[in-house]
Structure formats: C-alpha cells, structure tokens
N, C-alpha and C positions, 0 to 999 in steps of 0.2 A: 721304549718310550715311559714305559713303566718308570723303568730303575732310575731315568731321568727328573721324573717328575716327584717320585719320593726324593732322589738326591736336590731338587731343586728346595721342597717342601721343607728337606730338614734344613738346609743352608739359612732359609731365611728366620726359622725359629729359632736358631743356634747363633746367628748374630744378631737376633732381637733380645736372646737372654744375657750377648755379651753385653750389649748396652746398658740393659737393668741391672748387670754386677755392675758396670765400672758408674753407674749412677751411686751404686749402694756405696759403695769404695768413697767416693766423695761425699759421704753425709755428712765427716765430722767437720769440716772447712770452714773457714769465719762464718759469722749472722751477714755479711755483706751482701756472698752471693747464692743465699738461700734463695732468695726469690727469683735466679737465674735457673739455680738446679732446680727449683719446683715448676719452670717454666718447660727444661727442658723432659723431667719426668713426663708430663703432661702429655708432650709431642710425643714421647718415647711410646706412652702407654695405647695414644692414640693412634700412631703406626702399628704399632702388636698384629692388629685383626685386620688391618689392609694385608699387612704382609704376607698373614696365614692365608687370607682367603685369596691373593695372589698365587702365592705359592700351591696353594690345594687344587684350582682352576683345572692344569693337565691332568691331575691325577681324577677329577671327575666326571672326565672324556674317554676315561681307562676306558677298556674292556676289563669284567670281573675277570679272575684267575687266580688261581689257587697262589696264596702270596704266603710263606713262612713265617711264622710269630715269632720272630725274631726282630731284635736292631730295630730295622726301619717299620714292621707294622707294630711297636710299642712307640715310636715317638708320631706314629698316625693316630693310632688311639688315644694319645696324649694333646694333638690334634685338635682332634673332636671333641676330647671335654674341653678347649678353651675357648674353643666357636660355642659349645652350647653355655660354658659361661657366661660368653661375652654375648651372646641373645639374650637369654635373664638377666644380664645385668648385674652379676653374681662374680665376686674372685677382684674385684675392683675396687676404687676409690669411692668414697663421697663426693667428690662430682659425678661421677655415675648414676643418672636417676635410675630407682629400680621399679620396675612394672610386677604386677603380678595379675597374675590370668585367673578369672572368676566362673566357675561354671553357670549357666543363664539359671534364674532361680524360676523356679512354679510361679505362675498366675494365681496371686489371690484374691482377685475381685473379676467380676463382670467386663471391667474396663481395661483389666490387662490380659484378658483373652484372646486372643486371635482368629481364634476360628467363630466361624457363621457370622461373621459382623456386622451383614448386610441386613438379617434379619431383625438384629436388636434395633439397628441405627431404623429400620422401617417402623418396628415396633416405637417407635422414640418419638418419629415424627408423624405418626397418626393420631397418638394421642396429645399430640402439642396441639395440633390441627385444631381436633376435635374439642375437647376441654377448655384451651386459652382463647381459639376465637370462633369457633361456631357454636358454643353454649352459650355466653355471653351474649352473643348478638341472637341466638334462638330466643332466651329469655327478652331481651329487649323487645323485640316482634311480638310474643306472648304478651308483655305487657300493654302493647299499644295497640293488640287484637290487631295483626298484620297480618294479610294472606301470605304472605311469605312464611310466616314462624312453623310451618309444616313442614315444607323442602326444607329450612335452615336443620329444623330437629330430627330431621331422615337423615341428613348428609350427618349429622351427630354421630346417631346412633350406627352407622352405617360403618363410620372413619376408628366410632371405640369399637366393633365387632370386627373389623381389620385387622385394628393394631391389637386385638387380643389376639386374634390366631397369628399373626406375628409372633406376639409371647409364649403362647404355646410351643410353636412350633421352635424357637431357638430354645427352648426350656428341653424339651425333648433332644436336640441334638447335642449339649453341653450340661458338665455336671453340674452340680448346684454349690455355685460360689458363695451360697451368704443362708448355711442352714436357716430353718426356723423364719425367716425373715417376713413381717408384716406384710409387705408391698404383696406378694400373692397373695394371700391369703384377704388381704382388704379388695382385691381385685375384684374378685369373684362375689365379694359383697357387695359394691357398686355395679356387678354386672345384674348379678338380680335385681337390683332396688333401680334399673334401669330400664328391665323385661317389666318390672309389675307397675312402672310408671306409665311408661310407656303404654300397656294394656290398657290401664286406667283411664286413659286420656283415650282410646280409641272409644271405649265405653262410653265415657262421659258425652262424645261425638257424636256418636252416633243415637245414643238418648235426647240428644237435643235436637238431631235433625228428624227425630221420630215423633215430637213434642211439635215440629213446625208443620208437619204434614198434617192434612184434614181427615187422614182414615187409622187413625189411632186405634179407631175399635175393634180393625183388623191386623196391628200390629202387636207384640209380645203379647197375646192372650196366654194365659200361663196358664188359665184355671176356666174350668167348662162354664158355661154361665146357670145351668141347670142349679146352679152347685151355690147360686147365690138367691141370697134372703133377699131380692126384691122385684117388683115385676116392672110391666115395660113402661107405666107411665114415670118410674121411679129414675127407669133408665134414663128418657129421653129428656127429665127434668136433667138430672147429670149430666147428661150431653151439650147442653144447652151450656150450664155452667161452667165447666172445662171450658167452651168453646171463647164464652166470656174472657173468663181469667188468661188463658193462653194470649189471646188480642192485648189484654193487656202486657202483659209481659214481653210480647215483642216491642209493643210499641216504644218500651223502656230499652231495649236494647237487651231483657235476660234471656233471650233465646239466641244470641249471639255466640261462637265459640268455633275452638276446631278443633282439630282429632286428636291432633298429638297436641302436647306442651310441654315446654320444659320448667324450670324449676319457678315459683316466683317468690322473687325479692320484696324488699320494704321500700324497691327505688318503686313503689305502684305509686308513690304520691303525687306523681305528672301524669298519671294514669287517667284515661277518660270516666273510671269507676268513681274516682275522688274531682275527678275536674268537669262531670258531666251537668246539664242542667237538670236529670232528673232527682227523683227525690234520692238520695246515698242512705240507705238502711244497713246494717250489718251485712258482710256477707255473703251468709249463711243464713238470713231470717225466715228468705223465701223457702230455702229446702226444709228448714227445721219446723216451718209453721204444721200445724195440724192440721191433716189433710181433712177435707171436706167429705163429708158422706153421700157416696153415689155413684152411679155408675162412669162417672168424668174420672176415676181412678181406673187403672191396672190391674185390678185385683192379681196378688200375689198368692193363692189361700194355698196353690200344690206347688209352690216353688221349690224343687226339689225333694218333695211329699214331707215339706216342714211345714209348721204352721206358726212358729215363733213369730215369725215379721208380722203376721196379721193379728196372733195378740198381743202383740207391742205397740199395734196402729201403725206401721210401715209397710203400707199396702198397697204405695202407688208403685210402678216401676219409677213413673217420668217421675216421680218425686224425688222418690228413696234413693235408686241409683245415682241417679242428677248426684243426692245428698253426698252420698256414701263414697263415689267415684271424689268427690272434689276435696273430701277429707282427705281420700286415703294419696292423693294428688300433691294435695299444699304437702301430707307428712314427711312425704318421697324425696319433693323438691324443694321444700327449702333448706336441708341441711346441705344437699349436694354440692354448693359451692366448696362449704367448709373441710367437707367429705373430699372430694374432687384435688384442693390445697395441700389437704395432709397424702392425700395417697401420691402426686408430684412429688413431695419435699420423702414419701418415704421409698420412690423410685430413686429416689440421687442417691442417698444410703446404701440401696442394693446394690445401684449399678457401681457404685465408687468402693463399697467396700468398706465403710468407716464406721465407727462408733460398734467394734465389736465386743467381746467381754464387759470389763467392769469399765471401758469408756463410754456404753449406751448412756451412764446417767448424765456427765457430761454433754452428747452430742443432745440428750431428749431436751434438756434445760436450758443450752441456747437455742434450740430451736420452737421452742417454748415461748420462749421469754421473746425471743427476736419475729416472732410469728404476730405474739402480742400487738407490739408496735408497728410493724408493718400492715398489717391491718386494720391498726387503728390510722394508721396513714393513709389509709383505700377508704374507710366511712370519714374519714374531717375532707379528703379530694371530692367525696361523694355529695357531703353537704353545701359546698362549694359550689358544686354545681346544679345545686337545686334541690337534690333527694332530701325526703324527709319535711321538705317543705309543709306539708301539712300536720306535721306534728308540730310546727318552730324551730328546726334544726336545721335551718335553711339558712341562719341569722335573718329569719322573718320575724313577724307580729305571727302567731300561728290564728290559722281563719277559722270561723267560726262553724259549726257544723250544719250544711255536711260536708262541706269541702276541708275542714277539719275535723280531727279526734278530739271529743271532751276526756276530760280524763289523763290524756297524754302526757307520762314524764320527760324533765327536760333532758336534753343530752346530760348537761352534768350531772344529775342524776343518777344514769344507766353510768356515765364514765367513773364515778365514783361508789356506787355499788359494786361492779364491775374491780375495782383497786381492790373493796374492802372482802369482797368474795377469795380474790389472789391473794393478797397476806394472809387470810384465814387459812388457806389450804399448803401455800407452802408454808406454813410455819409448821407445818409435822412430818414436810416432805423433802427438806432443804438436806436432812442425814440417811437420806438413803443411800448414799454411795458409800458411805462408810464398812467396810470388810468388818474391821474386829471390832465395830459397836465405839470408839472412840470418838472425844468431837476432834476435829484439825479445825486449823486456822481458819481454811474457808468456809468448814461448814457454819464456826460460830459467824462469819461475814456475813453469808445466806440467808441466815434465820434471822440477826438483826435486821436487814433488806425486809424481810419479811415483815416483821413487827412492824417496821417504819411505813410500811405500805396496808398494814390491817388498820392503824390510827390513823394515820391522812383518813384510807376512805374512808375510819365511824366519821372523820370530822367532815366531810364533804356532803354525806348524808345528811347529817343534821344539818347544815347549811341550807342543804337545799330540800330542806321535810319543808310545808307551805306549813303543816298544824306547826314547826318549833317557827316559824316567822312567824305566825297569830299568837303565839305564847309568850313570844318577846315583845311584838307590839300591845302586848293587852292592857297593859298599866293608861300606857297613853291615847289608845283609842279609845279606853273606858271616861277618861279625862274628858274630850273630846267629846262626848254619846252626853257628857252631864253638863256642859258647859253652851254656852250662848252659839259656838259654833256647829254646833247638832244643823247637820242637813241644812248650814252653808257652801255655798259653792265657790267660796275662797277659797284660791288655790293650798292657804296655809293649812288648810283642813282635809285637803284630798293626799290620796296617796302619789309619793312622788316618782313621777314617770318611769322611773329607773326600775321600779316593781316589775312591770311586767315585763322584765328580761332575767335571765340568768348570766351574774357574773363572778360563779365560785371559779375563786382559784386552786382549790385544792389539787382538782387532779393537772394543773400545768406547773404547781410548785412539787408535790410526790414527782413528776415526771422528771422537773429540773433537777432537783436533788440527785435520783438516779441518776443522770446523764454526769454530773459532779465528782461522783465520789468514784462512778467506773470508768472516768476517764482517767483518773490519778492511781486503780487499780492495777497494782507490779504480778505479773506474770514470767511464768519460767525462763520464755525467751523475747528477746526484743521485738522480735514480729508481732509477736501477740503482744506484748504490751504496747506497741503503737498502734495495734488496728484494735483494743481493747476502747483505749482514746479517742482515736476517732469515733466509733458509733456514741461512745459517753458525751463528746460536744458537740453529735448531731441532735442527743435527745434533750441537750442542756438549748440547743439555738431553739428547737422546734418547743419548747415549754415559753420559752422568751418571746417569741412572734406570736402566741396565744395570748399573752398576756400582752401585747401589744393590741390586738383585738379586741381587747376586753376594753382596755385604756378606749380606743375610738369609742366603741359604741356606748361608753358611758358619756362622755363628749356627747353623741348624737347617737340615743337609740333607734333602734331602728322602729316604722311608723305605717310600711309594707308589706303585705301579700307577701310579695314575692322577694325571691331570692336576692339577699345586696351583695351578694359575692367580695368580702371585703380582701384583699391581696395580702393581706397577711396571712391567710388559710391557706395558700396557696404554697408559700414558704414553709408553714408548718407542716404541713401535708409534704414535703415533700422531704423534708426535714427527720419526719416519722419513716417513711416509708426506707428510705436511706438506710438509714440508725439501724433499722429493724434485719434488713438485709446485712450489713456488717454487723451483727448482733450476731446474726445467726451462723454466718460465717467464722468467727473467731473462735469456733470450737478446737480441742484439744487435736484431734485425730488432724481436720484440716490445718492447723497450722502448722503442724509436722511436715505433712506434706507440702504447702507451700514452702519450706525450709527449704528441705530434700532438693525443692525445686529450685532454691535461688532466686525464688519470689520476691519482693520487696513490696511494704503497707501499700505504697503507692499504687501500682497494678493493682490492689486488693480493691482501696477507694474509688480508681479509675472506672472500673466494672462494675461496681451498685453506683455511681453514679451516673453512667450511663443509663443502666438500667434500669432505675427509679425513672427519670424523663420518660425511656419510653413507656414504664406502666402509664405513668398518669396520661401518655400521649393515648394511648391503647383505651382508659378508661374515659378519657374525654369526645372522642370518636364513638364510643358504643353510644354514651348520652346523648349523642349530638343523634346517633343515626337512630333512637329511638324517636326521639324527638321529630325525624322528619318521617317514620312510620307513621306516628301521631297525625300529622299534619295530609298526609296523604288517605288518610282515613277519612278525617274530617273533609276533604274535598270529594271523596267519592259520596257521600253522603248527602253530599249540598250544603254543606256547611254547618251539620250538623253531629253533635259527641255521639 
C-alpha cells in the first residue's frame, strides 16, 4: 500500500510538471493565443495543489515505517515543500494573495489587557453612577435644604468607596500600563477631600443640633467653670441672652441644616437662602460676628491645651465651630465638580493609554481648550434654565437686595475676563511642545490665536466696565446737567433702557473667529481635518445664536426678575457643548486610533451630538429636581420659606 501511495503521488506530480513544461514551450506562439495560454496556465497552477493533495491522501494514512532516503523519499520531500509553499502563498504568480502571520502583540493599555476585566468595569460603573448621577442630585438637594440630601450623599460616598476598592484590587493584580499617571494620584487626593468634607459636615450638623437643644450648658463643656472669671449672675444673664439670640436664629431658619452636605454651587440662586422672606445677610455674617461677652458662649479655654482661640476671641463652640466647618466645607466643596470632571478625563486617558511621550502636550491642549467650551456650554444652559438669576445672568433684570447681589459683575464681564486670562497665559505656553526649541508652523498658529484672545478679551473688559462707560458719557452728561434738562423727566434726558442690560459682543465675536479659522485648519489626515472643521463650525454657530439673543433683547430688553429663557440660548449651549466634545476628541492620538479602526468623521459627530443632547437632558432634570425639593420643603413648612 505504501508503494502504491508513493507511486500515485509520483505520477500525479510528474503529470503536473509535464503540463507546466508543455505550457512553457508554447510561450513563443502568436499574441492571439496569449489569453488562452494564460487561462490554461491558471488552471494548471490551480490543479497542482489538488493533484498533490489527492495523491498524498493515501500516504497520510499509511503506517510509519522505515523508508529509504532514495528516489521516492526525495520526491515526497519535494511534495511537502510544494505543499508548504502553497500554504504560505509562496512560489506562485501574482494571482495568489500573500498572507503573513504576525505574532500577537503585547497589550499597551488597560483597555487591551484581558485579565481581570470585571474589576475595572466595576470601578468605572461605580464612579460614573456616583459622580455623574448621585453627586449632582445630592448638591441640588443640599441647596434646596431637602431631607433627601443626607441619604443621597451617603450613597455617593459609599459608591465612591466601593469603586476605589475595585480600583485598588485591579491595580494589585495587573501590571502598571501607564507609569506615573495622574489619575491614580489625583484619585487619592479626591478621596482625602471627600473624607474631610464629610467629617466637617458631620461636625457642622452636630453643632447645629446642639444649638437647637436647651441643654447646651451641659454639652461641649470643655473647660472648668471654676476657671471662668464670672459670677453666677453674669452666668445667668449670659444664658438668657443666648436663649433670645437662638430663638431669633431658629425663627429665621439659621439653625436648619443637615449632617453631611455636598459641594455647594453657584446655582444657589434659586435657593430659599436668596428667595426667602427673611432678611438676607452675607452667608458668614452671623458666624463671623463678634461673640457676646457672657456665659452664653461655651468657652474653649482649654481646648486641647491651646489658648490661641481665647486670645483671638474665638471662644464659642456654637459660633466658632459652625463658622470654621462652614468655611472648610465650602472650600472643599465648591471645586469638587471641576476636580471630578478632570479626574474623569484623566481616567479615560489612563484606561485608553493615549497621550504618552511627547504626545501629552497635544492631548492636554485639546482637552483643556475643548473643556473650556464644553463647560461654557453647561453654564450657558444653566443660565437658560434660571441659574444665577440673583446675579442678573439668567437673561433677567437683576433683583435688588436681599434677593440680588449688589456689585456683582455681569456675565459678559466674566466671559471677557476669562478670554483675557486665557490669552495672557497661553501666549507663553503654546511653545512648550517644541523639542529642539525651534518655532514650527503650528506653534506660530497657536500663539497667534493666544494673541487674538488676549486683545479681544481686553477689549471686552473695557466695553463692560461701568467706569469706562461713565467716562465715555462724561461730556454729554455734563452738558445735560448744565442745561434746562437737568432733573427733567423728559425721556431724552434719561439713560436709554438698553443701559440696564449688557450687549457686549466681544466674547461671541472671538468664539466665532476661532470657529471659522479652526474649521479651515489643515491637518495631517483627512479624518482629522474633517473633525476639526466640525467643531469649528459648531463654535461659529454658537456665536451666531448668541448674537441673535442680543438682537432680540436689544429690540425688547428684559423687564422681569424672572428668567426670560430665550430659545436662541438653547442652540447656543448645544453648539458649545457638542463643539467642545468634538474638540477634545480631535487630538492626534485619538484621530490615529479612529483611522486605524476605519472610523469616519460622521461617526464621531453622531456620538457627540447624542452625548450633548443626553447631557442637556440630565442637567435640565437635575435643575427641575431641585425645584421639586424646594416646593416639597415649603409645603412641609406650611407655605413658609
């Protein structure tokens, strides 16, 4: 059987070779038969491997035995070589498609690491639920002084702790795929800040609870009454004064509070603190007030053996601790949203493994600049929804004190100042990515943009300055004062109604110029060029809609303290949010990754548009949830704020 198998293989192989040889001898025939010869050659080449395989099938079933290395054995080796060449695509004409077998590459990021994937997914899910959903809800409940504030904040802290535990376990079981990343270090800083804020909130709530009770003389007694330089009459007089002051505070809502509160935000404009019936003072006015002399104060004469509080006059637990914890709580809480947002972005960078080496400068530039427009869009949406109404930023007339804040800057002044600050700082930072110190074409482009922002921001600040406006009107104002129109009720002698509202176009103009120029900014790849054009056009559209808002309000200035909510600002906020997101995605590393995945620019735009609408929906829902909490609390208080 073995001889028959080898004989069949030999005959098949020789027959194939003979056909090939016959074809080779006919190559010198006329050109009219070239196509036929070529077709025959293709069929012959295609028939060779099948012939060899069919001939070798009986040999594959033969029992291994000693075969002398002569004649047939050499032919068998040649057959094996041919079969190997056929498998690898070698030894044939161009019609055979070569394929290369590459060794699997090592993972370069946590996203490519297959081990222990469940732990990192658990970390991501916990942190997204805690920081994106629970934290904003907790803040709104805190602003509304809702009883749901404490449970939501506790759930936020619990999920954050669980997500941190998942991250610690994952890091202990996997190699460090992104050495010296900022996400890990910043995470521990945030955990420490949250812990300190929670402790301060507990202390603040406990102090307020102690102030509302009638037995404070037996609580927080940290010094011996024998050490106090007062007699019993002074003690009783001081206790009476304390009871009267606390009754006043309780009636005005001063003693209300919760044990753990989240970060406070500028959206406190709709809070009962600003819209209540009681006389509004500065938030810390009562806490910083000089304590009365007498035993109504719980003296801290020997607090931890230190007398510095006594020397400074801060000797009341109920006043001093409440003031200190409130300041500490506010200092830690107000930047929490921005820090959490930055931590989220650094987590994305660490997980995907982008921005390594010199690419970190390009990544940071796109993330910072894109985040500016993204957050600008969120603030614009908040203004439309009614945030900052006490400042006059909600497209309304700024209410007088105590509902409004005297001396508050306009929104256009803040925008112009931010543009000025950006231009002043970026003028010196756009050249940091240069390795050899030479100024590239890209460096010159970016520095020129910084110059543009600096001077446009300065122009906007000058236009918005009330002092500059008074100087510009000095000549005509003096003429009116010296004429018969002085003190007249004639409309011609009064300031125009438009003076009560800001129409500064410089922030919108500089955003429009940025969008137009960046939409024509040539990039290294087609997809990068198209994506840059997308966010550039979105920024230009945002500026156009803002100018439309100014046009509408110039024709009919606002007359109410309530937010007017112009529809053009919805479009403005959407374009800013979506444009900022696409701006961040347009960094070099992400564009190279999308190009390698064969993803086009339309896919990027679709995702960012959907994400922008989702974010706007969530922000609207959170603001409405705060209004619901306020109405619920007012109803529980019998209609009183």
